[in-house]
N, C-alpha and C positions, 0 to 999 in steps of 0.2 A: 598191518603196516600201511597197505594202500589206503585204507579208509582214514587212518590218522593223517597221512599226507594230504589227502583230498580235503579233509576238514581244515587243515592248516592253510592250504591254498585258498580256500573260500574265505577264511578269516583274514588272511593277508589282503585279499582283494577288497574286503569290507573295511579295512583300515583300523582294526581294533588294537593293533600292537603299537603303543605310543612311545615306548622307551625300552631300555635294556632289560629292565625287570620283567616286563610283559613278554619280551622275546624269549627270555630264559624259561619263564613259567609256562608260556603257551606254545612254544615251538620246540626249544631244545629238550626240555624235560620229557614231553610226550614222545619225541623220537627216541630218546635214550631208553625210556621205559619199554617201548616196542622192541628195542634191541637187547632187552633182558638186563639192563642195568638197574640195580635197586636204588632208585633215585631218592628214597627216603633214608637210606643208610649213608650218613655223612662220612663214615670211614672209607667208603668206596666212591661215592659221588660227592666230592667235597666242594661246597661253595666257598667263595672268597678264600681260596687257598693261599697261604702266606709264603712269599718268596722274597727274601732279602728286603723286608719292610715294605714290600709291595704285595698286591693281591691279584691273583688270577681268578676270573669269574667262576670257572669250574675246573677241577682236577679229577680225572678218572684214575683210581688207585687200585693196585693189587699188591698184597703183601707189604703194605706200608710204603710202596714205591709208586709215585705218579708215573703213569704211562702216556697219558694224553692231557694236554692243556687246551681248554676251550675258552676263547675270549669272545664275549658277546658285545655287540654294538646295537644301537637302535637302527631301524630299517633305513638303509641308505647311508649309514655312518661308518662303514668298515674301511673305506679308503684311507690309506696311510697309517693304519693301526698295526701293521706287521712288525714294525720296529719294537713296539712295546711287548708283543708276544714273544719275539725272539730273545729279548732281554731276559724274560722270565726263564726261558729254556736254557739260556747260557749258564745260569746259576745252578741248574738242577740236572741237566743232561736228559731231559724228557725227549723221547725220540719223535713223537708225533704232535703236531700243533694244528689247531683248528681255529680259524677266524670266521665268524658268522654274524650277519646282521639279521638273521632269520630266514629270509628267502634264499640268500646266497651263502654257500659253505665253501671255504677255501681250506684245502688240506696240504700241509707242508711237512717236509722232512727236515728236522733240525740239522742233521749231518750232511745235507746236500751241499753242493758247491755253487758259488755264484751269489748273486743278490737274492732278495726275498722272492722276487718273481720267478727266478730260475730254480728256486728250491720248492716252488709250488708244484705239487704232483697232480692235483685234480681240483676241479671246481664243480660243485653241484648247485644248480639253480632250480629251486622248487617251482618257480613260475614258468621259466622258459624251457625246462626239461619236459619234452613232449611224451616220452616213453616211460610210463609209470612203472612198468615191470623192471626196466633197466635202472631207473632211479632207486627203487627199493633195493635192488641187488647191489648197487654201489654202496648204499648206506650199510648194508649187511657186511659187505667185504671190509669196509673201513672201520666200522664202529660196533659190530656185533660183540657182545660181552665175551663170548667164548673165543672168538677170533682174536680179540685184543689181548686177553690174558695169556693165550697160548703163543702169542708172537706171530700168528698167521697174518693179521692185519698189517703189521710192520713189513712182513715179507712181500705182501701184495703191493704195498705202496713203494717199496724199494724196487720191485720189478717194473712197475709202471714208470717210476722215475728213470730207471735205466733205459727202458724202451723209448721214453719220450726224448731223452738226450741223444740216443742213437738215431732216431728219426730226424731230429733237428740237425745233427751233424751230416747225415746223408743228404738232406735237402739243401743244406748250405754248400755241399760239395758238388752236387749235380751240375750247377752252372759252370763251375770251373772245369769239370770233366768234359762237358759238352764243348766248352771253348777250346780245350786242348785237342779234342778230336778234330774240330774244324780247322784249327791252326795247323795241325800236323797232316791235314788232308788224308785222313784215314781211308785206306783202300776199301775196307768192308763197307763203310758208310757210303762211299761213292757207288759201289756195286748195287747196294740196296736201292738207292735213289734212281740210279740209271735204269735198272730193270723196271721199276715202277713207271718212270717217264716213258720208256719204250712201250710198255703195255698200253699206256694211255694214248700215245700219238704215233706209234710205230717208228719213232726216231730215237736213237740213243745219243744222249748228250756227251760232250767230252768232259774230262775231269775238271778242267779249269773253269768251265761254265758253271758246273755244279757248286764248286767251292767259292767262286766269286759271289754267287747268289747267297750261299749259306753265311758267308762272312758279313755281307751287307744286312741280311736278315737278323743276324745276331746283334749287330750294332744298334739297329733300330729298336729291337725288342729287349735290349738289356736293361730292364727296369730296376732290378734290385740294387745294383751298386750306386745308382745316382739319385734315387728317389726316397731313400729312407728318411725317417723323421729328423735325423740330425744332419741331413745333407742340405747344402745350399741349392742344389739342382743337379740335373743329369749332366753327364759329360758328353753325351752324344744326342742326336736328334730323337725326339719322341713327341707323341701327341700331347695336347694340353690337358688330357685327362682320360682315365678309364673309369667310367662311372657306373657300369653295369656288371654285376658279378655273372659268372658263367652259369650259375644255378641258384636255387633257393638258399638263403642264408640261415635257414634252420639248422640247428646242431653245428654251429660254428663258434669259434672263439678267436678273439683278437690277440695277435702276437705282439704287435706294436702299432702305435698310431700317433698322429699329430694333427692338431686343428689350429691353424695360425701358429701362435707361439705357445699354445697349450699342449700338454701331454696328458690326455684323458685317462690313461691306464688301459686295462684290458677288458672293459665292459662296453658293449655297444651303447648302453644308455648314457654313459658318460660323454659320448660325443654330443648328445643333445645338451647336456649341462654346460659343456665348454662353449658350444655355439650360442646358447642363450646368454652366458656371461659376456662373451665378446660383443654380441649384438647390443646389449644394454650399455656396455662400456662405450660403444661407439655412438650412443645416443639414438639408436633405432627404437621407435616407439613400440609399445605392446601391440597396438592395432596393426602396425606394419608387419610385425613378426607373425601375427595370426593370419594376415592376408597372404603372406608368402609361404606358409607351411600348412600342413594338415595336422599339426600337433594339437592335442586337446590341452589348452593352457588356462590357468587361472592366475590372477594377480594375488600375491600374498602366499602364506604358508598353508599347504594342504597335504595331508598324508593319507586320507581315505581313498578307497577305490583305486589303489595302485598309483597314486600321485607321488611324485618326488619333488621336494622343495630345493630350489637352488638359491641359497642365501645371497650370493653376490649379485644375483639378477632380480631378486624379489619376486620370482615367478615360480610356480609349480607346474609340472607337466605330467601327464598320464603316461605310464609305461606302454611300450609297443613291442611287437616282435622285431627281430633283427632286420627283416626286410624293410619294414616301415621306418625303423630307426635310421637305417642308412639313407633312405630316400629323403628323410627330413633333415638329417645332418648335412647332406649335400645341398639341400635348399638353403639352409642356414649359411653354409660356406659361400654359396653364390650371392646371397643377400648381403653378407658382410665383406665379400670379395677377399676371402681368406683361403690360403691353400689348405687342403685336407688330404690326408694320407692314411690309409688303413691297410696293414698287412694282417691277413687272417688265415685260419685253416679250418677245414671241415673236420670235425671230430671223427673218431672211429666208430661212432654209432651207426648201426646198419641202416638207419633211416636217413642218414646224411646223404646229400646229393653226390658228393665225391669224397668219401672217407679218406682222411690222411693227406688230402691235397691242399697246398697253400696257394693263395692268390693275393693280388694287390689291387686296391681301389684308390684312385687319387683324382684330384681336380685342382687346377690352379687358374686364377683369373688371367 
């Protein structure tokens, strides 16, 4: 499996996958074959599976019942295709859905709650995923033939979905819990802080001094309620930007973001696409964009060597890791004088800087 993934990674970087057909033949089918799916048995791996006069690219079937639908798009073309995939599932009750453009695989639970993004359980990126052992393990968990037909894959996805929602609820509630503790002037919190202050300076503060400080600190640093992508601005004082993450952005995923009036979605690379569209729309020249960023750009359409074409800008750019992507998205925001906001989290990958932690990056002119 590792060798197959490495071969696919090299082929993606070489730009040999030009359309959906090549993505299916050169990426999806080899991965399915490694996961023990009989790709030449059309009663099990069914191409162009018919659903209510429409066709799903691939259906994975057991005992004449489709268990997984896979919708393939050309590289870079998966954005916005979730609706079509969920419409297929609505008519058949298929529990697991996969949307992929080849490098990126999105795994959804049909029966999840909320919008499409909220029903996404996991994303695997063949290029950005740095731990090959974990990547192959994820594919095995979700797509191994025996796991799928036994129902084990569905149980894994359901557990991850439940864990993800629980973590989101906890993280959403922590600020409210902290605010309540501060407002109620909790005695235990005061004692913890007072003891530490006394250790450091030999003087014990009074309770009012501690909570006056904490309340002011909370107001200044309360970023989440006032700086979300649908917000017009914060309700209290704050700096004009927090532009440096606490650690490496490797093994992170975007929860929500906004670039000017654009909503780029949950991929770091889409920030660059949005920035380029805005820059061109504002009349900023190609040479000015080059001069003010470190992005490898070409005019016109280019898909080889990891390039992605932005039709609305008439420009292609070469993919970068998340750290370089954020650096250049920020440069584009500063060039175009647009607000940029990114809420992200480090994944639970052991190589992530702060597994499970959320953070916000933002800048405004």
